[in-house]
N, C-alpha and C positions, 0 to 999 in steps of 0.2 A: 504494499500500498503507499503512495507518495505523500510522504508526508509533507513536503515544502507545497504551498498555496503557488505563492509567487517569489518569483527569483528575480529579484534586481541586482543581484549580482554580489554588493558586500552589505544589500539587506534582506534579507529572506521572511517571508511571511510563511508562518507554519498552521496549518488547518488545525491544530490542537489551539491555540492563539486564537485563532478565529471562532471557532467554538465557545470558549469559556467567553468572549468577550460577548459574542450573540447569547450565551445562558445569561447572563450580569446584567444586560440590556433588557432583556425578556422580564428577568426577575425584578427589573426597577419599576418599568413600565407598567407591569400588577400590582407592584406594592404602591406605588404612587395612586393607580386607581381604587386601589381599594380603600387608600386612607384619605382622597378625596371625599368618596362617598361620607365617613366619617369624620369629617371638619377638621383634621387634620393639614397644616399648613403645608403645599409644596415645597416651600424652601425648607423647611425642617427636614421632611421626608428625602429631600434633593442632598443636606449634607450630610445625614445620618448614610444613606445609602454608601454617598463617597469615602468618607472614614472607615464605613464597615467593609467594604469590598477590600481597601487596603488592608485593614489587620486580619480578611478573611485571608487572603494571600499569602500573606507572612506569615500566620498559622499553619496556612497548607504546606506553605513548602518547610518548613523548619520542623512541623511533626513528621513528614517525609524523611528531612535530614537528619536527623535525632535516631532514627530506626535502621540508619543507612551510613551512620557516624565515622565508622572506620573508613569508608570508602572517600568521605566529604571531608575527612582531614587530611588523606592525601590527594585529595582532587579541589582546593577549595573554592577556585574561582570556579565552579560548576554549580555552587549552590544559587549562583544568579541565576543562571540560565535556566530560567522556569521554562522556556518553550520546549526545551527536552523532554517535558514531562516530570513527574515526581513531584506530584501536588497528592496531600491526601485529608479529602471533604471534611473527614473529624479533627482533624486539627485546625481548620478553617472555620468548622461551626464553633469549635469551643472557643477560639482567641475571636473569632470576629460576635462570639454571643457574648465575651466577659466585655468589651466594648461597647455594646448595645447596652447593657444592663447599667456601665458609666455612666454613659452618654441621657441615658431616660433620667436616672437619678439628678445629675445635673440639670436637665430641662423640666424637670417636674413633669413628665410625662409617666403614664402607669405602665409598667415595662409588661405586665403580660397583655394588655389591650394592644401593645404594639405587636406584640412577638404573634400574636394571633393574625395580625391583617403579615407580618413580613413572613412565615412560613409558605403562604400560598406562593407567592413568589420565589422564595428560595427552593421549592420543589419542583418547579417549573426549569430552573436554572441547571438543578442539579441533572435533570433528565435531558437537556442540553448538552451540557458540559461532558458526559459521558461520552458521547459519539467525536471529541475531543480524542479520548484513550483509545477509539477505535482508529484514528488514523495515524497513532502515535503506538501505535503494537502494542498498547496497554491495558490493564485489568480485562486478560484473559483468562481462561479454564483451562484446566484441564483438558488433556491429548483424545480427540475423538475420531473417529472414521469419516471420511468426506461423503457416508452414504448414511450418517446420523444425521450429519449437517441438512443434507440434501430432505431425507424425511423431514426435517422440518419447517420445510418450505421459504424458509429464509432466502431473500435475495442470491442472486450468485455474487454480488461485489462486497457483501457481505461477508459469504463464505470464503472467499478468493484473500480477504485483507486477516482472516483468520487464520490463514494458513503463515503460522509462526517458526521459526528457529525449527523447518523441517516437518514440521507436523501440524493438524489443522487442529482447532482448540474451540474450546466452548466459548461460544460470544455472549460470555457475563456481562459485558458492559451495558449488552443489547437488552437479559432480562430486568439489570436495573435501571435502565432507563424508559421502558416500558412502563417497569412496576410505577416510579416516579410520576409519569403521567397518568396513569392510572389515579396515584394517590391526589394528584394535583385536580382532577373533576371531581374527585371524590370531596375535598374540601371547599371547592366552588360551591358544591351540594351543601355539603353540611351549614355552612354558614348562614343559609335561608333556614335552616331550622327554628322552631318558635322556641324552644325551650331550649338552644345551645347557651352556654354560659362562658364568662369569662377565662381564659385559659385552657378550654377544651380542644381547640383547633388546636394549640400548641402543643397537647398532650397526645390527639390523635396524631399528627404529625413525628413526633416522637417515635411513638409506638410503629407505625405503617414502615417507616422506611427501615426502622432497624431491625424490624422482623425479616423484612424479606434480605438486608444486609447479610444477615445471620447465615442465612443458607447460600447465598451465592457468594459469600465469601469460603464457602467449606469447598465450591468447587473450583475457586480461583487458583492459580498457581505462581501467583508474584504478590504474595500476602506479603506486610509488615508482621513480624515478627515478635514476641515478647516471650523468650525461649521457646517452648514447645505450642504454645497457644498465638493465634492470630488474633493481634493488637484490635481489629476492625468488631471481631464479635465480642471482645472482653467490652469496648464500649455500646457496642448495639445492647448490651446485657442490661447497661447503665442506664443507658438511653428508655429503654422497656421502662424499666424500676421507676424512675424518674416521669415519664407521661400517664403511667396506670397513675401512679399518685396525684403527678395533676389533676388527673380527669375524674378520676372519683372526689376527690378531696373537693374541687369546687364545685361539683353536683348536687354534694350532700350543703353547701351552704346556700341556705334560703335567701339570705340578704344580698347573693350577688344579683344583678342582672341580667338581661335576656342577652346574648349576643348583640343582638340587634337595637338594642338600648342603652349598649356599652357608653357611648360617646357622647348621650344625654345626661348621663350622671352628674357630670361637673360643668361648672361654669364656662362658658365660650372665651370669657378673658385668658385662661389659662393658656388655651390653645396660643391665642393669638400677642401671647407676650413671645412668642418662641421669634420671630422677624426681630424683632428690639434686641434678644442677646445676640445673633449673630451680626447686626449693625456692630454692636461695640466689641463682641470678640469671637471674631472670625474663625478663629482654632478650636478645636475641639477640648 
């Protein structure tokens, strides 16, 4: 599979970078659209998204490098070569999530309310971004026969792209991309459920994504390892537990408003203060 989309001599643009960028743009558009319907200022969402992406990329790269530390200690210049791949989504979620927590606290925006909006965009961004792994020859599974892939009615260009290191591989990137796309549709439907409460979209996202990741990771041949354990499975189990706690806890609290009423709970002037904050302090 050709990794380079455009070659301008000294400058090469990789398919990996293109799909990651498309995923970010689509995620931002979805989040911005959802936030607008809830009365949140576009300027706040734009600034939040911009800085979260930066911290998310840093977290995704550092996470990957830490689990390949011996290699990157010998080749430190390659740490910044993210176009070659090597981004771990869990690292991005963790560091990006920490930034969102701090940013929301600083701007007096209720965290769970915003995260319910953000996860809708994040999951579709993940679905798109996985195609970058395909063109980079990453996130592939164990060895399978050509006949197995053909029997799955997978398009030929994907089958050809799954011929890696002399063998055909399970297209685990595709499984996760489809799963995330289905999760995106379910989240869009769930947000209209009249009894949905604060935090429950976040809880569903953590459970939905992590359940698939546990099983898909078992098929993968390029996992990040912690001893004899696959790190993605460990993080996924933690995410599932957190998601279940959030979902059940808020379902039992009667004083929490329904999702569609969440952004009517607090005075509008709290949201309107956000642009003034940017004029005075443009940095996070």
